[in-house]
C-alpha positions as CSV (number, residue, x, y, z in Angstrom):
1,M,69.4,-1.6,-53.1
2,G,71.6,-3.6,-55.5
3,P,75.3,-3.2,-56.3
4,E,77.2,0.0,-55.8
5,R,76.4,2.5,-58.5
6,E,79.0,3.6,-61.0
7,K,80.0,7.2,-61.2
8,G,78.1,9.3,-63.7
9,K,74.9,7.2,-63.5
10,R,71.5,8.4,-62.3
11,A,70.0,6.5,-59.3
12,D,66.5,6.5,-60.9
13,I,66.8,3.0,-62.1
14,Q,67.6,0.5,-59.3
15,F,68.0,-3.3,-59.1
16,A,67.7,-5.7,-56.2
17,I,69.0,-9.3,-56.1
18,S,68.8,-11.5,-53.1
19,T,68.8,-15.2,-52.1
20,T,67.2,-14.6,-48.8
21,C,63.9,-13.1,-47.6
22,T,64.5,-9.3,-47.0
23,H,62.4,-6.5,-45.7
24,A,62.8,-3.0,-47.2
25,R,64.1,-0.5,-44.7
26,M,61.7,2.2,-45.9
27,D,58.1,2.2,-44.8
28,Y,57.4,5.6,-46.3
29,I,57.6,5.9,-50.1
30,P,59.1,9.4,-50.9
31,E,58.7,9.2,-54.7
32,H,56.6,7.3,-57.3
33,F,58.1,3.9,-57.9
34,V,57.3,1.5,-60.7
35,C,58.4,-2.0,-59.7
36,H,58.8,-5.1,-61.9
37,V,59.3,-8.5,-60.3
38,V,61.6,-10.6,-62.4
39,S,61.8,-13.6,-60.1
40,G,60.6,-14.5,-56.6
41,E,57.8,-12.5,-55.1
42,M,57.2,-9.3,-53.2
43,R,54.6,-8.9,-50.4
44,V,53.4,-5.3,-50.0
45,I,51.6,-4.6,-46.7
46,E,49.4,-1.5,-46.6
47,S,47.3,-0.4,-43.6
48,N,44.2,-2.1,-45.0
49,R,45.5,-5.0,-47.2
50,Q,48.3,-7.2,-48.2
51,T,49.2,-8.1,-51.8
52,I,51.7,-10.5,-53.2
53,Y,53.3,-9.7,-56.5
54,R,55.0,-12.5,-58.4
55,A,57.4,-12.9,-61.3
56,G,56.1,-10.9,-64.3
57,D,54.0,-8.5,-62.2
58,S,54.5,-4.8,-62.5
59,F,53.0,-2.3,-60.0
60,L,53.1,1.4,-59.1
61,L,54.0,2.5,-55.6
62,R,52.8,6.1,-55.2
63,R,54.6,9.0,-53.5
64,N,53.6,9.5,-49.8
65,A,52.4,5.9,-49.6
66,L,52.8,4.0,-46.3
67,A,53.7,0.4,-47.1
68,K,56.0,-2.4,-46.0
69,C,57.7,-4.5,-48.7
70,E,59.0,-8.0,-48.1
71,Q,61.1,-9.5,-50.9
72,R,61.6,-13.2,-51.0
73,P,62.9,-15.9,-53.4
74,I,60.8,-19.0,-54.2
75,G,62.4,-22.3,-53.4
76,P,65.9,-23.2,-52.2
77,G,68.8,-21.8,-54.2
78,S,66.6,-19.4,-56.1
79,E,67.0,-15.6,-56.3
80,F,64.6,-12.7,-55.8
81,K,65.1,-10.1,-58.6
82,V,63.3,-6.8,-59.1
83,I,63.7,-3.7,-61.2
84,F,62.7,-0.2,-59.8
85,L,62.1,2.9,-61.8
86,V,61.9,6.1,-59.7
87,L,59.8,9.0,-60.9
88,K,61.1,11.9,-58.9
89,K,59.4,15.3,-58.6
90,D,62.1,17.2,-60.5
91,F,62.0,14.8,-63.4
92,L,58.2,15.0,-63.6
93,Q,58.2,18.8,-63.4
94,D,60.8,19.0,-66.2
95,Y,58.8,16.5,-68.3
96,A,55.6,18.4,-67.7
97,I,57.2,21.7,-68.8
98,R,58.7,20.2,-72.0
99,H,55.4,18.5,-72.9
100,E,53.2,21.4,-71.8
101,L,51.3,19.3,-69.2
102,L,49.6,20.7,-66.1
103,Y,51.5,20.2,-62.8
104,I,49.0,21.5,-60.3
105,A,48.1,21.1,-56.6
106,Q,44.8,19.5,-55.5
107,K,43.3,18.9,-52.2
108,T,42.5,15.2,-52.5
109,S,43.5,12.2,-54.5
110,I,41.3,9.1,-55.1
111,Q,44.1,7.0,-56.6
112,P,45.1,3.9,-54.8
113,Q,48.5,3.9,-53.1
114,V,49.6,0.6,-54.8
115,L,48.3,-0.3,-58.2
116,L,48.9,-3.4,-60.3
117,L,49.7,-2.5,-63.9
118,A,48.4,-4.4,-67.0
119,P,51.1,-6.5,-68.8
120,T,51.0,-4.6,-72.0
121,P,53.6,-5.3,-74.8
122,A,55.1,-1.8,-74.3
123,L,55.6,-2.4,-70.6
124,A,57.0,-5.9,-71.1
125,G,59.4,-4.6,-73.7
126,L,60.7,-1.8,-71.4
127,F,61.6,-4.2,-68.6
128,Q,63.0,-6.7,-71.0
129,S,65.4,-4.1,-72.2
130,L,66.7,-3.5,-68.7
131,L,67.3,-7.2,-67.9
132,P,70.9,-7.1,-69.3
133,Y,71.8,-4.4,-66.8
134,L,70.3,-6.4,-63.9
135,E,72.1,-9.6,-64.9
136,T,75.5,-7.9,-65.4
137,H,75.3,-5.7,-62.3
138,T,75.7,-2.5,-64.3
139,Y,73.6,0.6,-64.8
140,P,72.4,2.5,-67.9
141,S,73.9,5.9,-68.7
142,I,72.2,9.1,-67.7
143,E,70.9,9.5,-71.3
144,I,69.5,6.0,-71.5
145,T,68.0,6.3,-68.0
146,T,66.2,9.5,-69.0
147,L,64.8,7.8,-72.1
148,K,63.6,4.8,-70.0
149,L,61.9,7.1,-67.5
150,E,60.1,8.8,-70.3
151,E,59.2,5.5,-71.8
152,I,57.6,4.3,-68.6
153,L,55.5,7.5,-68.6
154,I,54.3,6.6,-72.1
155,C,53.5,3.0,-70.9
156,L,51.5,4.4,-68.0
157,Q,49.7,6.7,-70.4
158,E,48.8,3.7,-72.4
159,Q,47.4,2.1,-69.3
160,N,45.2,5.0,-68.3
161,T,45.3,8.7,-69.1
162,G,44.0,9.6,-65.6
163,L,46.7,7.5,-64.0
164,T,49.5,9.3,-65.9
165,N,47.9,12.7,-65.2
166,S,47.7,12.0,-61.5
167,L,51.5,11.6,-61.4
168,F,51.8,15.3,-62.3
169,T,49.5,16.4,-59.6
170,V,50.8,17.6,-56.2
171,A,48.3,16.4,-53.6
172,A,47.8,18.8,-50.8
173,T,47.3,16.8,-47.6
174,S,44.0,17.6,-45.8
175,K,43.7,17.4,-42.0
176,L,42.7,13.8,-41.2
177,D,41.1,12.4,-38.1
178,L,44.2,11.8,-36.0
179,G,42.9,8.9,-33.9
180,E,41.7,6.9,-37.0
181,F,44.9,7.8,-38.9
182,M,47.2,6.5,-36.2
183,E,45.3,3.3,-35.6
184,R,45.6,2.5,-39.3
185,N,49.3,3.4,-39.7
186,Y,51.0,2.8,-36.3
187,M,52.9,-0.2,-37.7
188,F,54.8,1.9,-40.3
189,N,58.3,2.9,-39.2
190,V,58.4,6.6,-40.0
191,P,59.4,9.7,-37.9
192,L,56.8,11.6,-36.0
193,A,57.4,14.5,-38.3
194,K,56.3,12.4,-41.3
195,F,53.2,11.2,-39.4
196,A,52.4,14.8,-38.7
197,E,52.8,15.8,-42.3
198,L,50.7,12.9,-43.7
199,S,47.9,13.7,-41.3
200,G,47.9,17.3,-42.4
201,R,49.5,18.9,-39.3
202,S,52.7,20.6,-38.1
203,L,54.7,18.5,-35.7
204,S,53.8,20.7,-32.8
205,T,50.1,20.5,-33.6
206,F,50.4,16.8,-34.1
207,Q,52.0,16.3,-30.7
208,R,49.5,18.5,-28.9
209,E,46.5,16.9,-30.4
210,F,48.0,13.4,-29.9
211,I,48.2,13.9,-26.2
212,K,44.6,15.1,-26.1
213,I,43.3,12.1,-27.9
214,F,45.5,9.3,-26.5
215,K,46.4,10.8,-23.1
216,T,50.1,10.0,-23.6
217,Q,53.1,10.9,-25.7
218,A,53.2,9.6,-29.3
219,G,56.5,7.7,-28.9
220,S,55.2,5.8,-25.8
221,W,51.8,5.0,-27.4
222,L,53.5,3.7,-30.6
223,L,55.7,1.3,-28.6
224,K,52.8,-0.1,-26.6
225,R,50.5,-0.3,-29.6
226,R,53.1,-2.2,-31.6
227,L,53.8,-4.6,-28.7
228,Q,50.1,-5.3,-28.3
229,A,49.8,-6.0,-32.1
230,A,52.8,-8.3,-31.9
231,H,51.2,-10.1,-29.0
232,D,48.1,-10.6,-31.0
233,L,50.1,-12.0,-34.0
234,L,51.9,-14.5,-31.8
235,S,48.7,-15.6,-30.0
236,N,46.5,-16.0,-33.1
237,S,49.0,-17.6,-35.5
238,K,51.8,-20.2,-35.5
239,R,54.4,-17.5,-36.2
240,K,57.5,-17.2,-34.1
241,P,59.0,-14.0,-32.5
242,S,61.7,-14.1,-35.2
243,E,59.0,-13.9,-37.8
244,V,57.1,-11.0,-36.1
245,Y,59.5,-8.5,-34.8
246,L,60.1,-6.7,-38.1
247,E,56.4,-6.2,-38.6
248,A,56.3,-4.8,-35.1
249,V,58.8,-2.2,-36.2
250,F,61.8,-3.4,-34.1
251,E,65.3,-3.2,-35.5
252,D,66.4,-6.6,-34.1
253,L,65.0,-9.6,-32.3
254,A,66.9,-8.9,-29.0
255,H,65.4,-5.4,-28.7
256,F,61.9,-6.8,-29.4
257,S,62.3,-9.5,-26.8
258,R,63.5,-7.1,-24.1
259,S,60.7,-4.6,-24.8
260,F,58.1,-7.3,-24.9
261,K,59.2,-8.8,-21.6
262,K,59.4,-5.4,-19.9
263,Y,55.8,-4.6,-21.0
264,F,54.1,-8.0,-20.6
265,G,56.3,-9.6,-17.9
266,Y,57.2,-12.7,-19.9
267,N,59.2,-13.5,-23.0
268,P,57.4,-13.6,-26.4
269,S,58.7,-17.1,-27.0
270,V,56.3,-18.6,-24.3
271,I,53.1,-17.5,-26.0
272,G,53.0,-20.3,-28.6
273,K,53.6,-22.8,-25.8
274,T,50.9,-21.5,-23.5
275,T,48.2,-21.1,-26.3
276,K,48.5,-24.7,-27.7
């Protein structure tokens, strides 16, 4: 995500620059991310909605969120640029101890997975101070990075006290309805162990209950469900296979086309021709 990091620098401030449309390789968000779009736009796909964030927008991606991120420049010859601040568990724990904040576990969380932040002067000033690093392909020192991470926490506190406090809360995942959970999240490319964890189960319990509900192994069901979803996308829109295969969680177009033909008996490219 951006140029190679210099030695002695923390990886908690990251930059991305691209002249082409790219898809983030990570569908599972392991830590809290605060993202600021400098230019271009970022499409964030959740299980129940899609949101486009444009230049000047800042938003929070929560830990344990399932989301796909598409980054794209606007117009020929332009660049997509974004700044990421990563709020890791160890940093938040240290901060909570130093500032005598509560860092506790709770059973549920009502906070949204992705949240647009208000463009306050403090937040704008923070990202403005990081632009020189983005433009020169350099990274701040460990000391400056730490200060900037503390600054973003103060900015979030200014937004909403409850929002900031929730970052210091460890949410204990409750046992979710497995059928409903998988139907909402099958398009996210995460390991079965992570699906199990997020649904509140051990991997062995997840696999056992999955077979009871869907009458097949999880891996086989995921492949067929994603192919069916891809078929629906191709049938109900003007999109091409090359524009769909990533959303269907395939690494490349060739693998998608082979799997599609094996399952349906014909190539995905013929769908648009037969549905006109």
